[in-house]
Every structure is written in C-alpha cells, then in structure tokens.
C-alpha positions in Angstrom: 0.0 0.0 0.0 1.5 3.3 -1.0 1.2 6.1 1.5 -1.2 8.8 0.8 0.7 12.0 0.0 -0.9 13.6 3.0 0.8 11.0 5.2 4.3 11.4 3.8 7.0 12.3 6.3 10.7 12.4 6.8 13.0 11.5 9.7 16.7 11.9 10.5 19.2 9.7 12.2 22.9 9.4 12.6 24.3 7.7 9.5 25.2 4.1 10.3 28.9 3.5 10.4 28.8 -0.3 10.3 26.7 -3.4 10.1 25.7 -3.3 13.7 25.0 0.4 13.9 21.7 1.4 15.3 19.5 4.0 13.6 17.1 5.6 16.1 15.0 8.3 14.4 12.8 10.0 17.0 11.1 12.9 15.3 8.9 13.2 12.2 9.1 16.2 9.8 6.4 17.2 7.4 8.9 18.6 4.8 12.2 17.4 3.5 13.6 20.9 4.0 12.8 20.9 7.7 14.4 17.4 8.2 17.5 18.5 6.2 17.9 21.7 8.2 17.8 19.7 11.5 20.2 17.1 10.1 22.6 19.8 9.1 22.4 21.4 12.5 23.1 18.1 14.3 25.9 17.3 11.9 27.6 20.7 12.7 27.0 20.3 16.5 28.3 16.7 16.7 30.8 16.4 13.8 28.9 13.2 12.7 27.0 12.5 9.5 23.3 12.4 9.5 20.8 10.8 7.1 17.4 12.0 6.0 15.0 9.1 5.8 11.8 9.0 3.7 8.6 7.2 4.4 8.1 4.9 1.3 5.6 2.3 2.2 3.0 1.1 4.8 3.0 -2.5 5.9 -0.1 -3.7 7.7 -0.5 -6.8 10.0 -2.4 -8.5 7.2 0.3 -8.0 4.6 2.8 -10.7 3.7 6.3 -9.4 3.4 6.8 -10.8 0.0 3.8 -8.7 -1.3 5.5 -5.4 -0.3 6.2 -3.1 -3.2 9.9 -3.1 -2.2 10.1 -6.8 -3.4 8.2 -6.1 -6.6 10.7 -3.5 -7.7 8.1 -0.8 -7.0 10.0 2.1 -5.5 8.3 4.9 -7.4 10.5 7.8 -6.7 
C-alpha cells in the first residue's frame, strides 16, 4: 500500500557506520527541508554525518512481506 501523499513524512538519524550500527530516528518532519535543516544542524554540532529518511511504504499486519512493493521493484521515486 503506497502512503497517501498527505501522510508522507521524513525522519533523520545518525548515519550508520557499520553493520551493527543502530539508527534511532525519533522525530517526524512534514517537509524534506525541515528534516534536512535539523540534520545539518546536528551534523555541525556533533561532527557526525546524519541521514534524512523518507517514508516509502506502509506494511499492515495483514500483509505478507513478499507482497511489499519493495520486493516487486516498486519504489516509485
């Protein structure tokens, strides 16, 4: 199920540095620009890289993982 454009959001997290790195985004942003601005501010303050994450799909309890659009090559960007 593709998210409704009214439900789109972005999040930021410290960019993972290895296989066991944890990403822990905690805040939702309604615009890419707001997420990018906060990521840039955190990067300057900490000296670390930050990533902007985009909401791309919704998986419901009734969905089977293999039916996700990610497995059908369906990332419509």
